[in-house]
PDB file of N, CA, C and O in Angstrom:
ATOM      1  N   MET A   1      -4.851  11.560   3.721  1.00  0.00           N
ATOM      2  CA  MET A   1      -3.892  11.724   2.668  1.00  0.00           C
ATOM      3  C   MET A   1      -3.583  10.334   2.084  1.00  0.00           C
ATOM      4  O   MET A   1      -2.888   9.537   2.715  1.00  0.00           O
ATOM      5  N   PHE A   2      -4.087  10.052   0.906  1.00  0.00           N
ATOM      6  CA  PHE A   2      -3.872   8.795   0.190  1.00  0.00           C
ATOM      7  C   PHE A   2      -4.316   7.581   1.003  1.00  0.00           C
ATOM      8  O   PHE A   2      -3.851   6.469   0.753  1.00  0.00           O
ATOM      9  N   GLY A   3      -5.200   7.776   1.961  1.00  0.00           N
ATOM     10  CA  GLY A   3      -5.681   6.669   2.776  1.00  0.00           C
ATOM     11  C   GLY A   3      -4.651   6.157   3.765  1.00  0.00           C
ATOM     12  O   GLY A   3      -4.777   5.039   4.266  1.00  0.00           O
ATOM     13  N   LEU A   4      -3.632   6.959   4.055  1.00  0.00           N
ATOM     14  CA  LEU A   4      -2.601   6.542   5.003  1.00  0.00           C
ATOM     15  C   LEU A   4      -2.871   7.181   6.353  1.00  0.00           C
ATOM     16  O   LEU A   4      -3.159   8.374   6.448  1.00  0.00           O
ATOM     17  N   GLY A   5      -2.773   6.375   7.382  1.00  0.00           N
ATOM     18  CA  GLY A   5      -2.931   6.889   8.737  1.00  0.00           C
ATOM     19  C   GLY A   5      -1.580   7.194   9.349  1.00  0.00           C
ATOM     20  O   GLY A   5      -0.540   7.023   8.713  1.00  0.00           O
ATOM     21  N   LEU A   6      -1.610   7.641  10.574  1.00  0.00           N
ATOM     22  CA  LEU A   6      -0.375   7.986  11.273  1.00  0.00           C
ATOM     23  C   LEU A   6       0.580   6.787  11.417  1.00  0.00           C
ATOM     24  O   LEU A   6       1.783   6.944  11.207  1.00  0.00           O
ATOM     25  N   PRO A   7       0.074   5.601  11.767  1.00  0.00           N
ATOM     26  CA  PRO A   7       1.016   4.459  11.884  1.00  0.00           C
ATOM     27  C   PRO A   7       1.719   4.120  10.563  1.00  0.00           C
ATOM     28  O   PRO A   7       2.916   3.831  10.545  1.00  0.00           O
ATOM     29  N   GLU A   8       0.967   4.160   9.467  1.00  0.00           N
ATOM     30  CA  GLU A   8       1.559   3.841   8.180  1.00  0.00           C
ATOM     31  C   GLU A   8       2.621   4.873   7.790  1.00  0.00           C
ATOM     32  O   GLU A   8       3.682   4.520   7.277  1.00  0.00           O
ATOM     33  N   MET A   9       2.324   6.152   8.040  1.00  0.00           N
ATOM     34  CA  MET A   9       3.284   7.211   7.725  1.00  0.00           C
ATOM     35  C   MET A   9       4.539   7.065   8.591  1.00  0.00           C
ATOM     36  O   MET A   9       5.648   7.327   8.126  1.00  0.00           O
ATOM     37  N   GLY A  10       4.367   6.654   9.828  1.00  0.00           N
ATOM     38  CA  GLY A  10       5.514   6.429  10.713  1.00  0.00           C
ATOM     39  C   GLY A  10       6.397   5.314  10.210  1.00  0.00           C
ATOM     40  O   GLY A  10       7.623   5.421  10.251  1.00  0.00           O
ATOM     41  N   ILE A  11       5.788   4.242   9.735  1.00  0.00           N
ATOM     42  CA  ILE A  11       6.554   3.123   9.210  1.00  0.00           C
ATOM     43  C   ILE A  11       7.317   3.540   7.963  1.00  0.00           C
ATOM     44  O   ILE A  11       8.476   3.163   7.792  1.00  0.00           O
ATOM     45  N   ILE A  12       6.678   4.316   7.086  1.00  0.00           N
ATOM     46  CA  ILE A  12       7.352   4.796   5.885  1.00  0.00           C
ATOM     47  C   ILE A  12       8.524   5.705   6.253  1.00  0.00           C
ATOM     48  O   ILE A  12       9.598   5.598   5.661  1.00  0.00           O
ATOM     49  N   ALA A  13       8.326   6.598   7.225  1.00  0.00           N
ATOM     50  CA  ALA A  13       9.401   7.491   7.662  1.00  0.00           C
ATOM     51  C   ALA A  13      10.571   6.695   8.254  1.00  0.00           C
ATOM     52  O   ALA A  13      11.734   6.984   7.972  1.00  0.00           O
ATOM     53  N   LEU A  14      10.254   5.708   9.063  1.00  0.00           N
ATOM     54  CA  LEU A  14      11.301   4.873   9.657  1.00  0.00           C
ATOM     55  C   LEU A  14      12.065   4.119   8.574  1.00  0.00           C
ATOM     56  O   LEU A  14      13.291   4.026   8.635  1.00  0.00           O
ATOM     57  N   ALA A  15      11.363   3.586   7.593  1.00  0.00           N
ATOM     58  CA  ALA A  15      12.026   2.879   6.506  1.00  0.00           C
ATOM     59  C   ALA A  15      12.935   3.828   5.718  1.00  0.00           C
ATOM     60  O   ALA A  15      14.038   3.448   5.324  1.00  0.00           O
ATOM     61  N   ALA A  16      12.479   5.048   5.491  1.00  0.00           N
ATOM     62  CA  ALA A  16      13.289   6.024   4.753  1.00  0.00           C
ATOM     63  C   ALA A  16      14.560   6.356   5.521  1.00  0.00           C
ATOM     64  O   ALA A  16      15.631   6.470   4.924  1.00  0.00           O
ATOM     65  N   VAL A  17      14.459   6.509   6.819  1.00  0.00           N
ATOM     66  CA  VAL A  17      15.652   6.812   7.621  1.00  0.00           C
ATOM     67  C   VAL A  17      16.614   5.632   7.621  1.00  0.00           C
ATOM     68  O   VAL A  17      17.830   5.816   7.571  1.00  0.00           O
ATOM     69  N   LEU A  18      16.069   4.424   7.677  1.00  0.00           N
ATOM     70  CA  LEU A  18      16.941   3.250   7.654  1.00  0.00           C
ATOM     71  C   LEU A  18      17.621   3.073   6.305  1.00  0.00           C
ATOM     72  O   LEU A  18      18.782   2.669   6.242  1.00  0.00           O
ATOM     73  N   ILE A  19      16.906   3.373   5.225  1.00  0.00           N
ATOM     74  CA  ILE A  19      17.462   3.179   3.891  1.00  0.00           C
ATOM     75  C   ILE A  19      18.456   4.287   3.530  1.00  0.00           C
ATOM     76  O   ILE A  19      19.564   4.002   3.074  1.00  0.00           O
ATOM     77  N   PHE A  20      18.065   5.542   3.731  1.00  0.00           N
ATOM     78  CA  PHE A  20      18.867   6.669   3.270  1.00  0.00           C
ATOM     79  C   PHE A  20      19.778   7.259   4.348  1.00  0.00           C
ATOM     80  O   PHE A  20      20.791   7.881   4.028  1.00  0.00           O
ATOM     81  N   GLY A  21      19.438   7.076   5.583  1.00  0.00           N
ATOM     82  CA  GLY A  21      20.206   7.669   6.671  1.00  0.00           C
ATOM     83  C   GLY A  21      19.687   9.048   7.014  1.00  0.00           C
ATOM     84  O   GLY A  21      19.137   9.731   6.151  1.00  0.00           O
ATOM     85  N   PRO A  22      19.850   9.470   8.249  1.00  0.00           N
ATOM     86  CA  PRO A  22      19.289  10.751   8.687  1.00  0.00           C
ATOM     87  C   PRO A  22      19.921  11.970   8.021  1.00  0.00           C
ATOM     88  O   PRO A  22      19.278  13.016   7.938  1.00  0.00           O
ATOM     89  N   LYS A  23      21.156  11.865   7.544  1.00  0.00           N
ATOM     90  CA  LYS A  23      21.816  13.022   6.921  1.00  0.00           C
ATOM     91  C   LYS A  23      21.344  13.217   5.495  1.00  0.00           C
ATOM     92  O   LYS A  23      21.397  14.337   4.987  1.00  0.00           O
ATOM     93  N   LYS A  24      20.887  12.179   4.836  1.00  0.00           N
ATOM     94  CA  LYS A  24      20.515  12.265   3.434  1.00  0.00           C
ATOM     95  C   LYS A  24      19.054  12.716   3.259  1.00  0.00           C
ATOM     96  O   LYS A  24      18.697  13.214   2.191  1.00  0.00           O
ATOM     97  N   ILE A  25      18.215  12.554   4.269  1.00  0.00           N
ATOM     98  CA  ILE A  25      16.782  12.887   4.160  1.00  0.00           C
ATOM     99  C   ILE A  25      16.536  14.357   3.811  1.00  0.00           C
ATOM    100  O   ILE A  25      15.740  14.619   2.909  1.00  0.00           O
ATOM    101  N   PRO A  26      17.179  15.343   4.478  1.00  0.00           N
ATOM    102  CA  PRO A  26      16.935  16.747   4.088  1.00  0.00           C
ATOM    103  C   PRO A  26      17.337  17.044   2.652  1.00  0.00           C
ATOM    104  O   PRO A  26      16.662  17.806   1.961  1.00  0.00           O
ATOM    105  N   GLU A  27      18.435  16.445   2.201  1.00  0.00           N
ATOM    106  CA  GLU A  27      18.881  16.655   0.826  1.00  0.00           C
ATOM    107  C   GLU A  27      17.853  16.090  -0.167  1.00  0.00           C
ATOM    108  O   GLU A  27      17.579  16.706  -1.197  1.00  0.00           O
ATOM    109  N   LEU A  28      17.299  14.942   0.141  1.00  0.00           N
ATOM    110  CA  LEU A  28      16.266  14.349  -0.730  1.00  0.00           C
ATOM    111  C   LEU A  28      15.017  15.223  -0.741  1.00  0.00           C
ATOM    112  O   LEU A  28      14.375  15.376  -1.780  1.00  0.00           O
ATOM    113  N   GLY A  29      14.669  15.796   0.405  1.00  0.00           N
ATOM    114  CA  GLY A  29      13.509  16.685   0.480  1.00  0.00           C
ATOM    115  C   GLY A  29      13.687  17.938  -0.363  1.00  0.00           C
ATOM    116  O   GLY A  29      12.766  18.358  -1.063  1.00  0.00           O
ATOM    117  N   ARG A  30      14.867  18.530  -0.295  1.00  0.00           N
ATOM    118  CA  ARG A  30      15.161  19.712  -1.116  1.00  0.00           C
ATOM    119  C   ARG A  30      15.080  19.382  -2.597  1.00  0.00           C
ATOM    120  O   ARG A  30      14.492  20.133  -3.376  1.00  0.00           O
ATOM    121  N   THR A  31      15.665  18.269  -2.982  1.00  0.00           N
ATOM    122  CA  THR A  31      15.646  17.861  -4.386  1.00  0.00           C
ATOM    123  C   THR A  31      14.231  17.629  -4.865  1.00  0.00           C
ATOM    124  O   THR A  31      13.859  18.067  -5.953  1.00  0.00           O
ATOM    125  N   LEU A  32      13.446  16.946  -4.063  1.00  0.00           N
ATOM    126  CA  LEU A  32      12.055  16.705  -4.422  1.00  0.00           C
ATOM    127  C   LEU A  32      11.283  18.017  -4.536  1.00  0.00           C
ATOM    128  O   LEU A  32      10.479  18.179  -5.454  1.00  0.00           O
ATOM    129  N   GLY A  33      11.512  18.943  -3.628  1.00  0.00           N
ATOM    130  CA  GLY A  33      10.858  20.244  -3.662  1.00  0.00           C
ATOM    131  C   GLY A  33      11.205  21.021  -4.927  1.00  0.00           C
ATOM    132  O   GLY A  33      10.326  21.600  -5.566  1.00  0.00           O
ATOM    133  N   LYS A  34      12.473  21.033  -5.283  1.00  0.00           N
ATOM    134  CA  LYS A  34      12.902  21.743  -6.500  1.00  0.00           C
ATOM    135  C   LYS A  34      12.282  21.103  -7.736  1.00  0.00           C
ATOM    136  O   LYS A  34      11.848  21.801  -8.653  1.00  0.00           O
ATOM    137  N   THR A  35      12.242  19.780  -7.759  1.00  0.00           N
ATOM    138  CA  THR A  35      11.656  19.088  -8.900  1.00  0.00           C
ATOM    139  C   THR A  35      10.170  19.396  -9.034  1.00  0.00           C
ATOM    140  O   THR A  35       9.692  19.674 -10.134  1.00  0.00           O
ATOM    141  N   LEU A  36       9.448  19.349  -7.943  1.00  0.00           N
ATOM    142  CA  LEU A  36       8.013  19.642  -7.987  1.00  0.00           C
ATOM    143  C   LEU A  36       7.755  21.099  -8.365  1.00  0.00           C
ATOM    144  O   LEU A  36       6.818  21.385  -9.109  1.00  0.00           O
ATOM    145  N   ARG A  37       8.576  22.021  -7.860  1.00  0.00           N
ATOM    146  CA  ARG A  37       8.428  23.433  -8.191  1.00  0.00           C
ATOM    147  C   ARG A  37       8.663  23.655  -9.681  1.00  0.00           C
ATOM    148  O   ARG A  37       7.916  24.394 -10.323  1.00  0.00           O
ATOM    149  N   GLY A  38       9.687  23.024 -10.230  1.00  0.00           N
ATOM    150  CA  GLY A  38       9.966  23.131 -11.661  1.00  0.00           C
ATOM    151  C   GLY A  38       8.839  22.548 -12.494  1.00  0.00           C
ATOM    152  O   GLY A  38       8.475  23.109 -13.528  1.00  0.00           O
ATOM    153  N   PHE A  39       8.285  21.431 -12.054  1.00  0.00           N
ATOM    154  CA  PHE A  39       7.179  20.798 -12.767  1.00  0.00           C
ATOM    155  C   PHE A  39       5.954  21.724 -12.756  1.00  0.00           C
ATOM    156  O   PHE A  39       5.282  21.889 -13.774  1.00  0.00           O
ATOM    157  N   LYS A  40       5.679  22.316 -11.608  1.00  0.00           N
ATOM    158  CA  LYS A  40       4.545  23.232 -11.482  1.00  0.00           C
ATOM    159  C   LYS A  40       4.738  24.457 -12.378  1.00  0.00           C
ATOM    160  O   LYS A  40       3.792  24.899 -13.031  1.00  0.00           O
ATOM    161  N   ASP A  41       5.941  25.001 -12.415  1.00  0.00           N
ATOM    162  CA  ASP A  41       6.234  26.152 -13.270  1.00  0.00           C
ATOM    163  C   ASP A  41       6.027  25.809 -14.748  1.00  0.00           C
ATOM    164  O   ASP A  41       5.499  26.623 -15.507  1.00  0.00           O
ATOM    165  N   GLU A  42       6.438  24.621 -15.152  1.00  0.00           N
ATOM    166  CA  GLU A  42       6.267  24.211 -16.543  1.00  0.00           C
ATOM    167  C   GLU A  42       4.792  24.021 -16.890  1.00  0.00           C
ATOM    168  O   GLU A  42       4.387  24.281 -18.023  1.00  0.00           O
ATOM    169  N   LEU A  43       3.997  23.576 -15.939  1.00  0.00           N
ATOM    170  CA  LEU A  43       2.570  23.420 -16.171  1.00  0.00           C
ATOM    171  C   LEU A  43       1.894  24.774 -16.337  1.00  0.00           C
ATOM    172  O   LEU A  43       0.940  24.889 -17.106  1.00  0.00           O
ATOM    173  N   GLN A  44       2.363  25.797 -15.638  1.00  0.00           N
ATOM    174  CA  GLN A  44       1.774  27.120 -15.723  1.00  0.00           C
ATOM    175  C   GLN A  44       2.289  27.876 -16.945  1.00  0.00           C
ATOM    176  O   GLN A  44       1.628  28.799 -17.422  1.00  0.00           O
ATOM    177  N   SER A  45       3.431  27.506 -17.443  1.00  0.00           N
ATOM    178  CA  SER A  45       4.048  28.208 -18.566  1.00  0.00           C
ATOM    179  C   SER A  45       3.160  28.218 -19.812  1.00  0.00           C
ATOM    180  O   SER A  45       3.013  29.285 -20.409  1.00  0.00           O
ATOM    181  N   PRO A  46       2.557  27.104 -20.246  1.00  0.00           N
ATOM    182  CA  PRO A  46       1.695  27.145 -21.429  1.00  0.00           C
ATOM    183  C   PRO A  46       0.515  28.114 -21.268  1.00  0.00           C
ATOM    184  O   PRO A  46       0.115  28.764 -22.234  1.00  0.00           O
ATOM    185  N   GLU A  47      -0.040  28.214 -20.060  1.00  0.00           N
ATOM    186  CA  GLU A  47      -1.147  29.137 -19.830  1.00  0.00           C
ATOM    187  C   GLU A  47      -0.696  30.581 -20.068  1.00  0.00           C
ATOM    188  O   GLU A  47      -1.423  31.372 -20.669  1.00  0.00           O
ATOM    189  N   GLU A  48       0.498  30.915 -19.597  1.00  0.00           N
ATOM    190  CA  GLU A  48       1.012  32.257 -19.782  1.00  0.00           C
ATOM    191  C   GLU A  48       1.281  32.540 -21.258  1.00  0.00           C
ATOM    192  O   GLU A  48       1.062  33.659 -21.722  1.00  0.00           O
ATOM    193  N   GLU A  49       1.753  31.541 -21.995  1.00  0.00           N
ATOM    194  CA  GLU A  49       2.012  31.723 -23.417  1.00  0.00           C
ATOM    195  C   GLU A  49       0.714  31.985 -24.193  1.00  0.00           C
ATOM    196  O   GLU A  49       0.687  32.811 -25.105  1.00  0.00           O
ATOM    197  N   VAL A  50      -0.345  31.285 -23.826  1.00  0.00           N
ATOM    198  CA  VAL A  50      -1.639  31.477 -24.472  1.00  0.00           C
ATOM    199  C   VAL A  50      -2.152  32.887 -24.200  1.00  0.00           C
ATOM    200  O   VAL A  50      -2.666  33.546 -25.104  1.00  0.00           O
ATOM    201  N   GLU A  51      -2.015  33.352 -22.959  1.00  0.00           N
ATOM    202  CA  GLU A  51      -2.456  34.703 -22.607  1.00  0.00           C
ATOM    203  C   GLU A  51      -1.669  35.749 -23.395  1.00  0.00           C
ATOM    204  O   GLU A  51      -2.243  36.731 -23.866  1.00  0.00           O
ATOM    205  N   GLU A  52      -0.366  35.544 -23.539  1.00  0.00           N
ATOM    206  CA  GLU A  52       0.467  36.495 -24.280  1.00  0.00           C
ATOM    207  C   GLU A  52       0.054  36.528 -25.754  1.00  0.00           C
ATOM    208  O   GLU A  52       0.013  37.600 -26.356  1.00  0.00           O
ATOM    209  N   LYS A  53      -0.247  35.382 -26.331  1.00  0.00           N
ATOM    210  CA  LYS A  53      -0.688  35.342 -27.728  1.00  0.00           C
ATOM    211  C   LYS A  53      -2.009  36.031 -27.911  1.00  0.00           C
ATOM    212  O   LYS A  53      -2.216  36.707 -28.919  1.00  0.00           O
ATOM    213  N   GLU A  54      -2.925  35.877 -26.950  1.00  0.00           N
ATOM    214  CA  GLU A  54      -4.226  36.509 -27.015  1.00  0.00           C
ATOM    215  C   GLU A  54      -4.068  38.038 -26.946  1.00  0.00           C
ATOM    216  O   GLU A  54      -4.746  38.767 -27.670  1.00  0.00           O
ATOM    217  N   GLN A  55      -3.180  38.508 -26.081  1.00  0.00           N
ATOM    218  CA  GLN A  55      -2.949  39.943 -25.944  1.00  0.00           C
ATOM    219  C   GLN A  55      -2.332  40.509 -27.222  1.00  0.00           C
ATOM    220  O   GLN A  55      -2.685  41.611 -27.640  1.00  0.00           O
ATOM    221  N   LYS A  56      -1.425  39.778 -27.839  1.00  0.00           N
ATOM    222  CA  LYS A  56      -0.791  40.251 -29.085  1.00  0.00           C
ATOM    223  C   LYS A  56      -1.803  40.294 -30.223  1.00  0.00           C
ATOM    224  O   LYS A  56      -1.752  41.190 -31.066  1.00  0.00           O
ATOM    225  N   SER A  57      -2.720  39.332 -30.252  1.00  0.00           N
ATOM    226  CA  SER A  57      -3.703  39.296 -31.340  1.00  0.00           C
ATOM    227  C   SER A  57      -4.744  40.416 -31.196  1.00  0.00           C
ATOM    228  O   SER A  57      -5.341  40.844 -32.184  1.00  0.00           O
ATOM    229  N   GLU A  58      -4.955  40.883 -29.966  1.00  0.00           N
ATOM    230  CA  GLU A  58      -5.905  41.985 -29.750  1.00  0.00           C
ATOM    231  C   GLU A  58      -5.337  43.299 -30.227  1.00  0.00           C
ATOM    232  O   GLU A  58      -6.086  44.189 -30.630  1.00  0.00           O
ATOM    233  N   ASN A  59      -4.012  43.436 -30.186  1.00  0.00           N
ATOM    234  CA  ASN A  59      -3.375  44.700 -30.584  1.00  0.00           C
ATOM    235  C   ASN A  59      -3.270  44.780 -32.037  1.00  0.00           C
ATOM    236  O   ASN A  59      -2.762  45.768 -32.566  1.00  0.00           O
TER     237      ASN A  59
END
């Protein structure tokens, strides 16, 4: 994954805990997940619009 091994990922995780604190990490994960989900939905939205236009033009 991005050329990172287990030691590098451990160092990043440790730095995140030191910077944000253990209570803030789950909240950051949820926020990141919601943001990525919204981004993915927006990327799929134009495809759905094109399909709807194609179906309307066939009728």
